[in-house]
Every structure is written in C-alpha cells, then in structure tokens.
BALUMRO-352175 format. One record per atom (N, C-alpha, C, CB): x, y, z. Coordinates in steps of 0.001 Angstrom, whole numbers, padded with zeros to 6 digits, always signed. Glycine has a CB too. Layout:
BEGIN
XYZ...
//
This chain:
BEGIN
+012594+001257+008918+013651+000360+009295+014115-000388+008050+013184-000613+010400+015402-000611+007982+015985-001403+006902+016984-002373+007504+016664-000496+005832+017224-003455+006805+018209-004429+007248+017655-005830+007203+018679-004108+008642+018542-006807+007350+018126-008212+007247+017527-008755+008543+019307-009068+006846+016664-009753+008361+016102-010514+009480+016265-011980+009125+014581-010143+009755+016844-012762+010019+017015-014195+009801+015973-014937+010617+018450-014659+010179+015199-015801+009942+014160-016589+010598+014578-018045+010659+012815-016446+009864+014046-018760+011618+014218-020213+011655+012919-020831+012140+015415-020627+012576+012733-022055+011774+011535-022780+012181+011934-023715+013310+010894-023570+010981+011112-023731+014341+011371-024642+015456+011301-026071+014950+010360-024417+016616+012215-026889+015382+012259-028283+014940+011159-029123+015549+013591-028890+015274+011076-030350+015049+010091-031301+015574+010560-031760+016948+009897-032525+014605+009857-031334+017947+010194-031677+019326+009014-032446+019897+010520-030397+020187+009294-033579+020492+008220-034377+021083+007386-033511+022020+008795-035597+021843+006082-033551+021820+005165-032820+022682+004953-031370+022281+005656-032868+024072+005681-030845+021258+005516-029448+020837+004206-029294+020066+006720-028985+019963+003501-028215+020345+002258-027930+019623+002587-027284+018282+001324-027009+020460+001579-027180+017412+001778-026533+016111+002227-025086+016299+000481-026584+015271+001662-024401+017287+002043-023014+017555+003506-022916+017972+001146-022416+018641+004005-023896+018668+005397-023883+019113+006370-024201+017979+005589-024874+020244+005875-024726+016861+006741-025056+015726+006710-023977+014644+006328-026395+015128+006212-022800+014942+006150-021703+013975+007519-021058+013803+005122-020650+014418+007589-020154+012818+008831-019424+012563+009173-018520+013742+008715-018593+011271+010455-018380+013990+010972-017509+015056+012064-016613+014471+011528-018354+016262+012249-015439+015054+013347-014562+014642+014620-015067+015311+013061-013057+015020+015614-015356+014488+016900-015818+015012+017840-014642+015209+017534-016856+014069+017870-013733+014218+018825-012633+014263+018256-011470+013455+020222-013072+013713+018613-010260+013823+018185-009092+013072+019265-008021+013125+016854-008548+013619+019370-007272+012048+020295-006140+011987+019525-004909+011493+021518-006457+011049+018288-004763+011955+017462-003627+011544+018039-002334+012094+016006-003808+012018+017913-001280+011288+018379+000031+011720+017461+001084+011094+019883+000267+011317+017383+002275+011681+016527+003324+011118+017045+003764+009752+016452+004532+012072+016145+004282+008926+016570+004870+007660+017492+006047+007957+015343+005321+006806+018395+006380+007048+019365+007446+007317+018757+008763+007762+020175+007686+006107+017650+009195+007174+017064+010476+007573+016090+010334+008738+016356+011109+006395+015897+009120+009238+015041+008895+010387+013568+008753+010068+015213+009988+011334+013189+008896+008802+011776+008786+008442+011609+007820+007281+011191+010168+008080+010544+007088+007321+010254+006153+006232+009767+006923+005007+009196+005105+006671+010116+006429+003849+009639+007035+002611+008146+006752+002455+010435+006498+001387+007434+007722+001880+006011+007506+001628+005861+006484+000509+005293+008841+001262+004968+005527+000671+004776+004525-000381+004035+005114-001580+004007+003317+000168+004260+004511-002732+003529+004902-003934+003280+003658-004773+004312+005980-004750+002345+003767-005698+002015+002651-006583+001683+003194-007963+000828+001817-006018+002181+002513-008993+001852+002838-010378+000730+001913-010822+003104+002702-011315-000336+002513-011349-001507+001736-011769-001684+001794-013284-002777+002254-011070-002040+000660-013872-002438+000573-015277-003934+000281-015284-001617-000543-016063-004686+001059-016063-006144+000940-016061-006655+000373-017383-006789+002303-015792-007742-000396-017290-008321-001052-018468-008899-000051-019464-009405-002027-018039-009751+000844-019003-010441+001770-019905-010236+003218-019485-011933+001453-019952-009050+003548-019048-008788+004902-018600-007299+005150-018531-009434+005159-017248-006915+006341-018079-005493+006688-018043-004752+005964-016915-005330+008196-017884-003488+005632-017173-002635+005102-016115-002297+006248-015167-001333+004445-016700-001984+005926-013915-001681+006973-012945-000771+006439-011847-002972+007536-012339-000222+007366-011086+000571+007038-009905-000152+007586-008689+002021+007614-010006-000247+006776-007646-000819+007214-006371+000302+007213-005338-002015+006287-005920+000511+008357-004704+001498+008483-003629+000732+008644-002324+002477+009696-003873+001093+007840-001334+000343+007798-000083+001142+008437+001041-000022+006354+000278+000517+009381+001751+001117+010007+002927+000349+009492+004137+001080+011590+002841+000914+008508+004812+000214+007887+005937+000055+008829+007121+000948+006647+006377+001001+009758+007314+000881+010703+008428-000288+011666+008213+002188+011494+008600-000448+012144+006986-001528+013087+006676-002816+012378+006272-001095+014028+005566-002764+011061+006079-003904+010263+005623-004451+010805+004301-005015+010249+006693-003535+010949+003328-003916+011422+002004-003283+010546+000926-003501+012890+001815-003859+010620-000260-003280+010006-001455-003244+011085-002528-004106+008738-001929-002116+011210-003202-001982+012162-004297-002002+011387-005604-000677+013006-004163-002953+011728-006468-003118+011066-007761-002447+011924-008828-004632+010834-008095-001522+011318-009576-000821+012019-010654-001110+011321-011978+000713+012073-010383-001792+012045-012869-002055+011573-014234-001229+012427-015189-003594+011646-014591-000718+011823-016248+000093+012556-017220-000689+013741-017776+000542+011626-018365-000054+014906-017782-000669+016091-018364-001695+016787-017497-001298+015729-019623-001916+016321-016273-002897+016950-015376-002230+017319-014056-004105+016004-015126-002789+018309-013386-002277+018691-012071-002579+017575-011069-002900+020041-011600-001662+017308-010140-001924+016281-009121-003142+016643-008273-000691+016095-008216-003856+015621-007830-005048+015801-006999-004806+015094-005673-006338+015247-007709-005050+015803-004568-004868+015230-003235-006227+014800-002700-004184+016249-002268-006323+013517-002331-007571+012955-001809-007411+012646-000326-007975+011675-002592-008469+012857+000427-008453+012590+001870-008816+011135+002144-009428+013533+002611-008169+010559+003145-008461+009186+003541-009860+009067+004124-007432+008695+004550-010548+007993+003753-011879+007678+004276-011741+006457+005184-012914+007412+003110-012815+005934+005682-012768+004767+006569-013281+003524+005835-013605+005021+007851-012378+002795+005179-012823+001585+004475-013027+000431+005447-011807+001186+003393-013883-000487+005071-014018-001708+005874-012723-002500+005779-015233-002573+005397-012104-002465+004595-010804-003081+004396-010232-002533+003101-010904-004642+004364-008931-002528+002956-008295-001973+001767-008060-000482+001909-009140-002249+000538-008110+000236+000770-007897+001685+000772-009132+002387+000221-006642+002061-000059-009318+003628+000665-010409+004462+000172-010029+005913+000418-011770+004103+000867-009884+006654-000670-009566+008071-000612-010559+008794-001507-008086+008354-001050-010971+010004-001121-011961+010734-001910-011804+012234-001718-013379+010300-001531-012296+012991-002705-012321+014438-002618-012522+015070-003977-011048+014949-001993-013269+016177-004024-013488+016960-005235-014014+016119-006400-012204+017638-005639-014872+015140-006108-015447+014298-007150-014572+013123-007567-015739+015125-008339-013386+013014-006997-012469+011908-007261-012641+010849-006180-010996+012403-007318-012351+009609-006533-012375+008534-005538-011401+007436-005968-013822+007959-005365-010631+006951-005015-009733+005819-005229-010052+004785-004162-008219+006253-005176-010468+003602-004614-010735+002480-003716-009911+001306-004192-012258+002121-003671-009466+000483-003259-008705-000678-003691-008398-001638-002575-007442-000245-004323-007912-002795-003004-007465-003818-002066-006450-004681-002799-008667-004678-001518-005331-004933-002145-004283-005711-002789-003735-004953-003989-004812-007090-003217-003633-005628-005124-003096-005017-006344-004163-004320-007187-002411-006070-007179-005431-004450-006824-006534-003914-007620-007067-002610-007034-007660-004938-007718-007500-001709-007928-008079-000442-007489-009118+000013-008502-006983+000639-007306-010006+000879-008037-010987+001525-008903-010803+003023-008750-012458+001086-008553-010613+003710-009878-010454+005160-009879-011685+005786-010514-009161+005586-010634-012272+006756-009804-013405+007511-010330-012984+008971-010399-014693+007325-009444-013168+009578-011585-012864+010991-011784-014174+011744-011985-011905+011198-012999-014199+013049-011708-015437+013818-011858-016019+013686-013265-015184+015289-011537-017294+013314-013335-017992+013209-014605-017606+012014-015461-017764+014430-015372-016802+011095-014921-016350+009920-015674-016822+008649-014973-014800+009917-015822-017035+007571-015726-017371+006300-015070-016137+005725-014370-017931+005280-016104-016323+004912-013349-015187+004288-012663-014398+003392-013619-015673+003470-011450-013078+003342-013426-012226+002457-014224-011495+001490-013296-011209+003278-015077-011368+000254-013756-010670-000786-013002-009186-000721-013340-011252-002201-013316-008356-000781-012303-006914-000647-012479-006184-001690-011641-006448+000772-012100-004936-001904-011972-004089-002813-011198-002677-002269-011153-004102-004237-011799-001954-002595-010100-000575-002120-010004+000280-002786-011068+000003-002392-008603+001271-002038-011544+002199-002569-012554+003367-003222-011890+002683-001473-013495
//
C-alpha cells in the first residue's frame, strides 16, 4: 500500500482517559501498489571487519539473499528467532535486530555489521 495517512490527537476532554487521548486516523488515501504486490525489502550493510553486503528479503518464501561483491549470491532459509531476524544455510548465517546484524560465512569468524 502507498499513499498518505493523516493523524490527529484527541484533544483534552474532561473525563477522557489517557487511552482516549491517543492518536487517531483522520484521513487516508492508501491504494495498492501498481502491480498489486509489495516490493521485497532489502538492506545494505557495512561491516567492521569484513565485506559489506546487501541482504534482500523475500517474506513469502521466508528467505534472505546475501550479495557480496565478486561472489555468487547465497540464499539463506528463515529460522525461528526469539526476536529480530535469523537466516541460515550452507554454513552461512545472518542474525540481526534493528539496524545491527551479524554475518557468519563458512570458515570465517562472525562479523558485526550495521545498515548504511
């Protein structure tokens, strides 16, 4: 969905609870994307002691594709994290939460990364 949403905050009304004074949707003009499907999200990561990479996420397939410069892309299967993200496969692992992630490659120590 794309389009604007206008919010307003309920005014101070005698007897209104804090929950009743929260933000409310006033107006919306949301519409489906032109092709009817949302674009798959991706993130560019910069790593402290390792190569920078791009992770593209396919939520329908529950996969993440890792692309490093000069290497073939690697597709990782979604795991069940307690919170955040966790993808693994073929000795690779991507874990993260918020802007931070840890990438582990086969035979290499884990590297700490953050979105750019």
